[in-house]
TIRO-2110 file (N, C-alpha, C; in Angstrom, 1 decimal):
// TIRO-2110
103.6, -82.2, 71.1, N, 1, A
104.7, -81.6, 71.7, CA, 1, A
105.1, -80.4, 70.8, C, 1, A
105.6, -79.3, 71.4, N, 2, A
105.9, -78.1, 70.7, CA, 2, A
107.1, -78.4, 69.8, C, 2, A
107.0, -78.1, 68.5, N, 3, A
108.1, -78.2, 67.6, CA, 3, A
109.2, -77.2, 68.0, C, 3, A
110.4, -77.6, 68.0, N, 4, A
111.5, -76.8, 68.3, CA, 4, A
111.7, -76.5, 69.8, C, 4, A
110.8, -77.1, 70.7, N, 5, A
110.9, -76.9, 72.1, CA, 5, A
112.3, -77.4, 72.6, C, 5, A
112.8, -78.5, 72.1, N, 6, A
114.1, -79.0, 72.6, CA, 6, A
115.2, -78.1, 72.1, C, 6, A
115.0, -77.2, 71.2, N, 7, A
116.1, -76.4, 70.6, CA, 7, A
116.2, -75.1, 71.5, C, 7, A
115.2, -74.7, 72.2, N, 8, A
115.2, -73.5, 73.0, CA, 8, A
116.3, -73.6, 74.1, C, 8, A
117.2, -72.6, 74.1, N, 9, A
118.3, -72.7, 75.1, CA, 9, A
117.7, -72.3, 76.5, C, 9, A
118.4, -72.8, 77.5, N, 10, A
118.1, -72.5, 78.9, CA, 10, A
118.6, -71.0, 79.2, C, 10, A
118.2, -70.5, 80.3, N, 11, A
118.7, -69.1, 80.7, CA, 11, A
120.2, -69.1, 80.6, C, 11, A
120.7, -68.0, 80.0, N, 12, A
122.2, -67.9, 79.9, CA, 12, A
122.7, -68.5, 78.6, C, 12, A
121.7, -69.0, 77.7, N, 13, A
122.1, -69.6, 76.5, CA, 13, A
122.6, -71.0, 76.5, C, 13, A
122.6, -71.7, 77.7, N, 14, A
123.0, -73.0, 77.9, CA, 14, A
121.9, -74.0, 77.3, C, 14, A
122.3, -75.2, 77.0, N, 15, A
121.4, -76.1, 76.5, CA, 15, A
121.2, -77.3, 77.4, C, 15, A
121.8, -77.2, 78.6, N, 16, A
121.6, -78.2, 79.6, CA, 16, A
122.5, -79.4, 79.5, C, 16, A
123.4, -79.5, 78.5, N, 17, A
124.2, -80.7, 78.3, CA, 17, A
125.7, -80.3, 78.6, C, 17, A
125.9, -79.2, 79.0, N, 18, A
127.3, -78.8, 79.3, CA, 18, A
128.0, -78.3, 78.0, C, 18, A
129.1, -77.6, 78.1, N, 19, A
129.8, -77.1, 77.0, CA, 19, A
130.3, -78.3, 76.2, C, 19, A
130.1, -78.2, 74.8, N, 20, A
130.5, -79.3, 74.0, CA, 20, A
129.5, -80.4, 74.0, C, 20, A
128.3, -80.2, 74.4, N, 21, A
127.4, -81.3, 74.7, CA, 21, A
126.9, -82.0, 73.4, C, 21, A
126.2, -83.0, 73.6, N, 22, A
125.7, -83.9, 72.6, CA, 22, A
124.4, -83.3, 72.1, C, 22, A
124.2, -83.0, 70.8, N, 23, A
123.1, -82.2, 70.4, CA, 23, A
122.2, -83.0, 69.4, C, 23, A
122.0, -84.2, 69.6, N, 24, A
121.2, -84.9, 68.7, CA, 24, A
120.2, -85.8, 69.5, C, 24, A
119.1, -86.2, 68.8, N, 25, A
118.1, -87.0, 69.5, CA, 25, A
118.6, -88.5, 69.5, C, 25, A
118.3, -89.2, 70.6, N, 26, A
118.6, -90.6, 70.6, CA, 26, A
117.5, -91.3, 69.9, C, 26, A
117.8, -92.5, 69.2, N, 27, A
116.8, -93.3, 68.6, CA, 27, A
115.7, -93.7, 69.5, C, 27, A
114.6, -94.0, 69.0, N, 28, A
113.4, -94.4, 69.8, CA, 28, A
113.8, -95.6, 70.7, C, 28, A
113.4, -95.5, 72.0, N, 29, A
113.7, -96.5, 73.0, CA, 29, A
115.0, -96.4, 73.7, C, 29, A
116.0, -95.6, 73.1, N, 30, A
117.3, -95.5, 73.8, CA, 30, A
117.2, -94.8, 75.1, C, 30, A
116.4, -93.8, 75.2, N, 31, A
116.3, -93.0, 76.5, CA, 31, A
115.8, -94.0, 77.6, C, 31, A
114.7, -94.8, 77.3, N, 32, A
114.2, -95.7, 78.3, CA, 32, A
115.3, -96.8, 78.6, C, 32, A
116.0, -97.3, 77.6, N, 33, A
117.0, -98.3, 77.9, CA, 33, A
118.2, -97.7, 78.7, C, 33, A
118.6, -96.5, 78.4, N, 34, A
119.7, -95.8, 79.1, CA, 34, A
119.2, -95.6, 80.6, C, 34, A
118.0, -95.3, 80.8, N, 35, A
117.5, -95.1, 82.2, CA, 35, A
117.5, -96.4, 82.9, C, 35, A
117.1, -97.5, 82.3, N, 36, A
117.1, -98.8, 83.0, CA, 36, A
118.6, -99.2, 83.2, C, 36, A
119.5, -98.9, 82.3, N, 37, A
120.9, -99.3, 82.6, CA, 37, A
121.5, -98.5, 83.8, C, 37, A
121.0, -97.3, 84.0, N, 38, A
121.5, -96.6, 85.1, CA, 38, A
121.1, -97.3, 86.4, C, 38, A
120.0, -97.9, 86.4, N, 39, A
119.5, -98.6, 87.6, CA, 39, A
120.1, -100.0, 87.8, C, 39, A
120.7, -100.5, 86.7, N, 40, A
121.3, -101.9, 86.8, CA, 40, A
122.8, -101.8, 86.7, C, 40, A
123.4, -100.8, 87.3, N, 41, A
124.8, -100.5, 87.2, CA, 41, A
125.6, -101.6, 87.8, C, 41, A
126.8, -101.9, 87.2, N, 42, A
127.7, -102.9, 87.8, CA, 42, A
128.5, -102.3, 89.0, C, 42, A
129.2, -103.1, 89.8, N, 43, A
130.0, -102.5, 90.9, CA, 43, A
131.0, -101.5, 90.3, C, 43, A
131.6, -101.9, 89.2, N, 44, A
132.6, -101.0, 88.6, CA, 44, A
132.0, -99.6, 88.2, C, 44, A
130.8, -99.7, 87.6, N, 45, A
130.1, -98.5, 87.2, CA, 45, A
129.7, -97.6, 88.3, C, 45, A
129.2, -98.3, 89.4, N, 46, A
128.9, -97.5, 90.6, CA, 46, A
130.1, -96.8, 91.2, C, 46, A
131.2, -97.5, 91.3, N, 47, A
132.4, -97.0, 91.8, CA, 47, A
132.9, -95.8, 91.0, C, 47, A
132.9, -96.0, 89.7, N, 48, A
133.4, -94.9, 88.8, CA, 48, A
132.5, -93.7, 88.9, C, 48, A
131.2, -93.9, 88.9, N, 49, A
130.2, -92.8, 89.0, CA, 49, A
130.4, -92.0, 90.3, C, 49, A
130.6, -92.8, 91.4, N, 50, A
130.9, -92.1, 92.7, CA, 50, A
132.1, -91.2, 92.6, C, 50, A
133.1, -91.6, 91.8, N, 51, A
134.3, -90.8, 91.7, CA, 51, A
134.3, -89.6, 90.8, C, 51, A
133.3, -89.6, 89.8, N, 52, A
133.3, -88.6, 88.8, CA, 52, A
132.0, -87.7, 88.9, C, 52, A
131.0, -88.1, 89.5, N, 53, A
129.7, -87.4, 89.5, CA, 53, A
129.9, -86.0, 90.1, C, 53, A
129.1, -85.1, 89.6, N, 54, A
129.1, -83.7, 90.1, CA, 54, A
130.5, -83.0, 90.0, C, 54, A
131.3, -83.3, 89.0, N, 55, A
132.5, -82.7, 88.8, CA, 55, A
133.6, -83.1, 89.7, C, 55, A
133.5, -84.2, 90.4, N, 56, A
134.5, -84.6, 91.4, CA, 56, A
135.9, -85.0, 90.8, C, 56, A
136.0, -85.1, 89.5, N, 57, A
137.3, -85.4, 88.9, CA, 57, A
137.8, -84.1, 88.3, C, 57, A
138.5, -83.3, 89.1, N, 58, A
139.1, -82.1, 88.6, CA, 58, A
138.1, -81.1, 87.9, C, 58, A
136.8, -81.2, 88.3, N, 59, A
135.8, -80.3, 87.8, CA, 59, A
135.2, -80.8, 86.5, C, 59, A
135.6, -81.9, 85.9, N, 60, A
135.1, -82.4, 84.7, CA, 60, A
133.7, -83.1, 85.0, C, 60, A
132.7, -82.8, 84.2, N, 61, A
131.4, -83.3, 84.4, CA, 61, A
131.2, -84.5, 83.5, C, 61, A
130.7, -85.6, 84.0, N, 62, A
130.4, -86.8, 83.3, CA, 62, A
128.9, -87.0, 83.3, C, 62, A
128.4, -87.7, 82.3, N, 63, A
127.0, -88.2, 82.3, CA, 63, A
127.2, -89.7, 82.1, C, 63, A
126.2, -90.5, 82.6, N, 64, A
126.2, -91.9, 82.6, CA, 64, A
125.1, -92.5, 81.7, C, 64, A
125.5, -93.6, 81.0, N, 65, A
124.5, -94.3, 80.1, CA, 65, A
123.9, -93.2, 79.1, C, 65, A
124.8, -92.7, 78.3, N, 66, A
124.5, -91.7, 77.4, CA, 66, A
124.2, -92.2, 76.0, C, 66, A
123.1, -91.9, 75.4, N, 67, A
122.8, -92.3, 74.0, CA, 67, A
123.6, -91.4, 73.1, C, 67, A
124.5, -92.0, 72.2, N, 68, A
125.2, -91.3, 71.2, CA, 68, A
125.0, -92.1, 69.9, C, 68, A
124.3, -91.5, 69.0, N, 69, A
124.0, -92.2, 67.8, CA, 69, A
123.1, -93.4, 68.1, C, 69, A
123.5, -94.6, 67.6, N, 70, A
122.7, -95.8, 67.9, CA, 70, A
123.2, -96.5, 69.1, C, 70, A
124.2, -96.0, 69.8, N, 71, A
124.8, -96.6, 70.9, CA, 71, A
124.5, -95.9, 72.2, C, 71, A
124.7, -96.7, 73.3, N, 72, A
124.6, -96.1, 74.6, CA, 72, A
125.9, -96.3, 75.3, C, 72, A
126.6, -95.3, 75.6, N, 73, A
128.0, -95.4, 76.2, CA, 73, A
127.8, -95.4, 77.7, C, 73, A
128.8, -96.0, 78.4, N, 74, A
128.7, -96.1, 79.9, CA, 74, A
128.8, -94.7, 80.5, C, 74, A
129.9, -93.9, 80.1, N, 75, A
130.1, -92.6, 80.7, CA, 75, A
130.7, -91.7, 79.6, C, 75, A
130.2, -90.5, 79.6, N, 76, A
130.7, -89.5, 78.6, CA, 76, A
131.0, -88.2, 79.3, C, 76, A
132.1, -87.6, 79.0, N, 77, A
132.5, -86.3, 79.4, CA, 77, A
132.4, -85.4, 78.2, C, 77, A
131.2, -84.8, 77.9, N, 78, A
131.1, -84.0, 76.6, CA, 78, A
132.1, -82.9, 76.5, C, 78, A
132.4, -82.2, 77.5, N, 79, A
133.4, -81.1, 77.4, CA, 79, A
134.8, -81.6, 77.1, C, 79, A
135.2, -82.7, 77.6, N, 80, A
136.5, -83.3, 77.4, CA, 80, A
136.5, -84.2, 76.2, C, 80, A
135.3, -84.4, 75.6, N, 81, A
135.2, -85.3, 74.4, CA, 81, A
135.8, -86.7, 74.7, C, 81, A
135.5, -87.2, 75.9, N, 82, A
136.0, -88.5, 76.4, CA, 82, A
134.9, -89.4, 76.8, C, 82, A
135.0, -90.7, 76.3, N, 83, A
134.0, -91.7, 76.7, CA, 83, A
134.8, -92.8, 77.5, C, 83, A
134.2, -93.2, 78.6, N, 84, A
134.8, -94.3, 79.4, CA, 84, A
133.9, -95.5, 79.4, C, 84, A
134.4, -96.6, 79.0, N, 85, A
133.6, -97.9, 78.9, CA, 85, A
134.2, -98.8, 79.9, C, 85, A
133.3, -99.4, 80.8, N, 86, A
133.7, -100.4, 81.8, CA, 86, A
133.0, -101.7, 81.3, C, 86, A
133.8, -102.6, 80.8, N, 87, A
133.3, -103.8, 80.1, CA, 87, A
133.4, -105.0, 81.0, C, 87, A
132.3, -105.8, 81.0, N, 88, A
132.2, -107.1, 81.6, CA, 88, A
132.7, -108.2, 80.7, C, 88, A
132.6, -109.4, 81.1, N, 89, A
133.1, -110.5, 80.3, CA, 89, A
132.4, -110.7, 79.0, C, 89, A
131.2, -110.3, 78.8, N, 90, A
130.5, -110.4, 77.6, CA, 90, A
131.2, -109.7, 76.4, C, 90, A
132.0, -108.7, 76.7, N, 91, A
132.7, -108.0, 75.7, CA, 91, A
133.8, -108.8, 75.0, C, 91, A
134.3, -109.8, 75.7, N, 92, A
135.3, -110.7, 75.1, CA, 92, A
134.7, -111.4, 73.8, C, 92, A
133.4, -111.6, 73.8, N, 93, A
132.7, -112.3, 72.7, CA, 93, A
132.3, -111.3, 71.6, C, 93, A
132.4, -110.0, 71.8, N, 94, A
131.9, -109.1, 70.8, CA, 94, A
132.9, -108.0, 70.4, C, 94, A
134.1, -108.5, 70.2, N, 95, A
135.2, -107.6, 69.8, CA, 95, A
134.9, -106.8, 68.5, C, 95, A
134.3, -107.5, 67.5, N, 96, A
134.1, -106.8, 66.2, CA, 96, A
133.0, -105.7, 66.4, C, 96, A
132.0, -106.0, 67.2, N, 97, A
130.9, -105.0, 67.5, CA, 97, A
131.6, -103.8, 68.3, C, 97, A
132.4, -104.1, 69.3, N, 98, A
133.0, -103.0, 70.0, CA, 98, A
133.9, -102.2, 69.2, C, 98, A
134.6, -102.8, 68.3, N, 99, A
135.5, -102.1, 67.4, CA, 99, A
134.7, -101.1, 66.5, C, 99, A
133.6, -101.6, 65.9, N, 100, A
132.8, -100.8, 65.1, CA, 100, A
132.2, -99.6, 65.9, C, 100, A
131.8, -99.9, 67.1, N, 101, A
131.2, -98.9, 68.0, CA, 101, A
132.3, -97.8, 68.3, C, 101, A
133.5, -98.3, 68.7, N, 102, A
134.6, -97.3, 69.0, CA, 102, A
134.9, -96.5, 67.7, C, 102, A
134.9, -97.1, 66.6, N, 103, A
135.2, -96.3, 65.3, CA, 103, A
134.1, -95.2, 65.1, C, 103, A
132.8, -95.6, 65.3, N, 104, A
131.8, -94.6, 65.2, CA, 104, A
131.9, -93.5, 66.2, C, 104, A
132.2, -93.8, 67.5, N, 105, A
132.3, -92.8, 68.5, CA, 105, A
133.5, -91.9, 68.2, C, 105, A
134.6, -92.4, 67.7, N, 106, A
135.8, -91.6, 67.4, CA, 106, A
135.4, -90.7, 66.2, C, 106, A
134.6, -91.2, 65.3, N, 107, A
134.2, -90.3, 64.1, CA, 107, A
133.3, -89.2, 64.6, C, 107, A
132.7, -89.3, 65.8, N, 108, A
131.9, -88.2, 66.4, CA, 108, A
132.8, -87.2, 67.2, C, 108, A
134.1, -87.5, 67.2, N, 109, A
135.0, -86.6, 67.9, CA, 109, A
135.4, -87.0, 69.4, C, 109, A
135.0, -88.2, 69.7, N, 110, A
135.3, -88.7, 71.1, CA, 110, A
136.6, -89.5, 71.1, C, 110, A
137.3, -89.5, 72.3, N, 111, A
138.3, -90.5, 72.6, CA, 111, A
137.6, -91.6, 73.4, C, 111, A
137.9, -92.8, 73.2, N, 112, A
137.3, -93.9, 74.0, CA, 112, A
138.3, -94.6, 74.8, C, 112, A
138.0, -94.7, 76.1, N, 113, A
138.9, -95.5, 77.0, CA, 113, A
138.1, -96.7, 77.5, C, 113, A
138.7, -97.9, 77.4, N, 114, A
138.0, -99.1, 77.9, CA, 114, A
138.8, -99.8, 79.0, C, 114, A
138.1, -100.2, 80.0, N, 115, A
138.6, -101.0, 81.1, CA, 115, A
137.8, -102.2, 81.3, C, 115, A
138.4, -103.3, 81.6, N, 116, A
137.6, -104.5, 82.1, CA, 116, A
137.2, -104.2, 83.5, C, 116, A
136.0, -104.6, 83.9, N, 117, A
135.4, -104.3, 85.2, CA, 117, A
136.4, -104.8, 86.3, C, 117, A
136.9, -106.0, 86.2, N, 118, A
137.8, -106.5, 87.2, CA, 118, A
139.1, -105.7, 87.3, C, 118, A
139.6, -105.3, 86.1, N, 119, A
140.8, -104.5, 86.1, CA, 119, A
140.6, -103.2, 86.7, C, 119, A
139.4, -102.6, 86.5, N, 120, A
139.1, -101.3, 87.1, CA, 120, A
139.0, -101.4, 88.6, C, 120, A
138.3, -102.4, 89.1, N, 121, A
138.1, -102.6, 90.5, CA, 121, A
139.4, -102.9, 91.3, C, 121, A
140.3, -103.7, 90.7, N, 122, A
141.5, -104.0, 91.3, CA, 122, A
142.6, -103.0, 91.2, C, 122, A
142.5, -102.1, 90.2, N, 123, A
143.5, -101.0, 90.1, CA, 123, A
142.7, -99.7, 89.9, C, 123, A
141.8, -99.4, 90.8, N, 124, A
141.0, -98.2, 90.8, CA, 124, A
141.8, -96.9, 90.6, C, 124, A
142.8, -96.8, 91.5, N, 125, A
143.6, -95.5, 91.5, CA, 125, A
144.4, -95.4, 90.1, C, 125, A
144.9, -96.5, 89.6, N, 126, A
145.6, -96.4, 88.3, CA, 126, A
144.7, -96.0, 87.2, C, 126, A
143.5, -96.6, 87.2, N, 127, A
142.5, -96.4, 86.2, CA, 127, A
142.0, -94.9, 86.2, C, 127, A
141.8, -94.4, 87.4, N, 128, A
141.3, -93.0, 87.6, CA, 128, A
142.4, -92.1, 87.2, C, 128, A
143.7, -92.4, 87.4, N, 129, A
144.8, -91.6, 87.0, CA, 129, A
144.8, -91.5, 85.5, C, 129, A
144.6, -92.6, 84.8, N, 130, A
144.6, -92.6, 83.4, CA, 130, A
143.5, -91.8, 82.8, C, 130, A
142.3, -91.8, 83.4, N, 131, A
141.2, -91.0, 83.0, CA, 131, A
141.5, -89.5, 83.2, C, 131, A
142.0, -89.2, 84.4, N, 132, A
142.4, -87.8, 84.7, CA, 132, A
143.4, -87.3, 83.7, C, 132, A
144.4, -88.1, 83.4, N, 133, A
145.5, -87.8, 82.4, CA, 133, A
144.9, -87.5, 81.1, C, 133, A
143.9, -88.3, 80.7, N, 134, A
143.3, -88.1, 79.3, CA, 134, A
142.5, -86.8, 79.3, C, 134, A
142.1, -86.3, 80.4, N, 135, A
141.3, -85.0, 80.4, CA, 135, A
142.2, -83.8, 80.6, C, 135, A
143.5, -84.0, 80.9, N, 136, A
144.4, -82.9, 81.1, CA, 136, A
144.9, -82.4, 79.8, C, 136, A
144.7, -81.1, 79.6, N, 137, A
145.1, -80.5, 78.3, CA, 137, A
146.6, -80.7, 78.2, C, 137, A
147.0, -81.1, 77.0, N, 138, A
148.4, -81.4, 76.7, CA, 138, A
148.9, -80.2, 75.9, C, 138, A
149.6, -79.3, 76.5, N, 139, A
150.2, -78.2, 75.8, CA, 139, A
151.6, -78.5, 75.4, C, 139, A
152.1, -78.1, 74.2, N, 140, A
153.5, -78.3, 73.9, CA, 140, A
154.3, -77.4, 74.8, C, 140, A
155.6, -77.8, 75.1, N, 141, A
156.5, -77.0, 75.9, CA, 141, A
156.7, -75.7, 75.2, C, 141, A
156.8, -74.6, 76.0, N, 142, A
157.0, -73.3, 75.4, CA, 142, A
158.3, -73.3, 74.7, C, 142, A
158.5, -72.3, 73.8, N, 143, A
159.8, -72.1, 73.1, CA, 143, A
160.9, -72.0, 74.2, C, 143, A
162.1, -72.6, 73.9, N, 144, A
163.2, -72.5, 74.8, CA, 144, A
163.5, -71.0, 75.1, C, 144, A
164.1, -70.8, 76.3, N, 145, A
164.5, -69.5, 76.7, CA, 145, A
165.5, -68.9, 75.7, C, 145, A
165.4, -67.6, 75.4, N, 146, A
166.4, -67.1, 74.4, CA, 146, A
167.7, -67.1, 75.0, C, 146, A
168.7, -67.1, 74.2, N, 147, A
170.1, -67.0, 74.6, CA, 147, A
170.3, -65.7, 75.3, C, 147, A
171.3, -65.6, 76.2, N, 148, A
171.6, -64.4, 76.9, CA, 148, A
171.7, -63.2, 76.0, C, 148, A
171.0, -62.1, 76.3, N, 149, A
171.1, -60.9, 75.5, CA, 149, A
170.2, -60.9, 74.3, C, 149, A
169.5, -62.0, 74.0, N, 150, A
168.6, -62.0, 72.8, CA, 150, A
167.2, -62.1, 73.3, C, 150, A
166.3, -61.9, 72.4, N, 151, A
164.9, -62.1, 72.8, CA, 151, A
164.2, -60.8, 73.1, C, 151, A
163.2, -60.9, 73.9, N, 152, A
162.4, -59.7, 74.2, CA, 152, A
163.2, -58.7, 74.9, C, 152, A
END
């Protein structure tokens, strides 16, 4: 393989991962594992993907089953620096692992949102509203209007 081939930008200077993209190599085997996870999606993952793919959530682009460091996250919005995890019952048994994983992802500049699969499926609109809100830029209120006769 050509050394540096993965560093060459696409036309227009893009790297193919979107603005703010993930720019590191996944550990050996992660790409294959991520691909197989995409084919074994849960009902909640399929529903979420249908709602966000191709910029359907206010133009925000998501990727699914994304290797980040030694982990594979369910969904990542690189430009919004947001990760959405849809957890099945097995996560109740692995709280310490999930906490370490979340800590690592936060150290990489991501915010992590977690939903239980059943919670997501029974309150889809509420969960999607929370994700949308997390991607909405939060600007402080502008300075109050100047008193009459003062200001500009």
